[in-house]
C-alpha positions in Angstrom: -108.2 188.6 -7.9 -108.1 185.9 -5.2 -111.6 186.6 -4.1 -113.0 186.1 -7.7 -112.6 182.3 -7.3 -114.2 182.0 -3.8 -116.7 179.1 -3.6 -116.6 178.2 -7.3 -115.4 174.7 -6.4 -113.2 174.3 -9.4 -111.9 170.9 -10.2 -108.4 169.9 -11.3 -109.8 168.9 -14.7 -111.3 172.4 -15.2 -108.0 174.0 -14.1 -105.9 171.9 -16.4 -108.3 172.4 -19.3 -108.2 176.2 -18.9 -104.4 176.2 -18.6 -104.2 174.1 -21.8 -106.5 176.4 -23.7 -104.5 179.5 -22.6 -101.3 177.8 -23.8 -102.9 176.9 -27.1 -104.0 180.5 -27.6 -100.4 181.8 -27.6 -99.9 181.3 -31.3 -103.2 182.8 -32.4 -102.6 185.7 -30.0 -99.2 186.4 -31.7 -97.2 185.8 -28.6 -93.4 185.2 -29.2 -92.6 181.6 -30.0 -89.2 181.8 -28.2 -88.9 178.7 -26.1 -87.9 180.6 -22.9 -90.8 182.9 -23.3 -93.3 180.1 -23.8 -91.8 178.2 -20.8 -92.2 181.3 -18.6 -95.7 182.0 -19.9 -96.9 178.4 -19.2 -95.2 178.4 -15.8 -97.0 181.6 -14.8 -100.4 180.2 -16.1 -99.8 177.0 -14.1 -98.9 178.9 -11.0 -101.9 181.1 -11.2 -104.4 178.4 -12.0 -103.2 176.3 -9.0 -103.8 179.3 -6.7 -107.3 179.8 -8.2 -108.0 176.1 -7.7 -107.0 176.2 -4.1 -109.0 179.4 -3.4 -112.1 178.1 -5.1 -112.6 175.3 -2.6 -115.2 175.4 0.1 -113.9 177.1 3.2 -110.9 178.7 1.5 -109.9 181.9 3.1 -107.3 183.7 1.0 -105.7 186.8 2.5 -107.8 189.8 1.7 -104.9 192.0 0.5 -102.3 189.5 -0.8 -99.9 190.9 -3.3 -100.2 189.4 -6.8 -96.9 189.2 -8.6 -96.9 190.6 -12.1 -95.5 188.4 -14.8 -93.0 190.0 -17.2 -90.8 189.0 -20.0 -87.4 190.5 -20.4 -86.3 190.2 -16.7 -83.3 188.4 -18.1 -82.2 188.4 -21.7 -83.4 185.3 -23.8 -80.8 182.6 -24.2 -78.7 183.2 -27.3 -76.8 180.1 -28.4 -73.1 180.8 -29.2 
């Protein structure tokens, strides 16, 4: 996945816009509206887009076989107010 962004020269504005569009698509996609879920989802998108931005710059040399963490929901139970 890291190599897909090589030499694209993405800008911070493009990264932020893409991240915002993904976040806005959560409702139409039927993703849970749980606040903890949405927070984790947006954090993962932000993390990934920042890596893509860095690897898209001229001269970037991402490791050829870097592991890519898989995002998941349910690693810990959602907060339940008492």
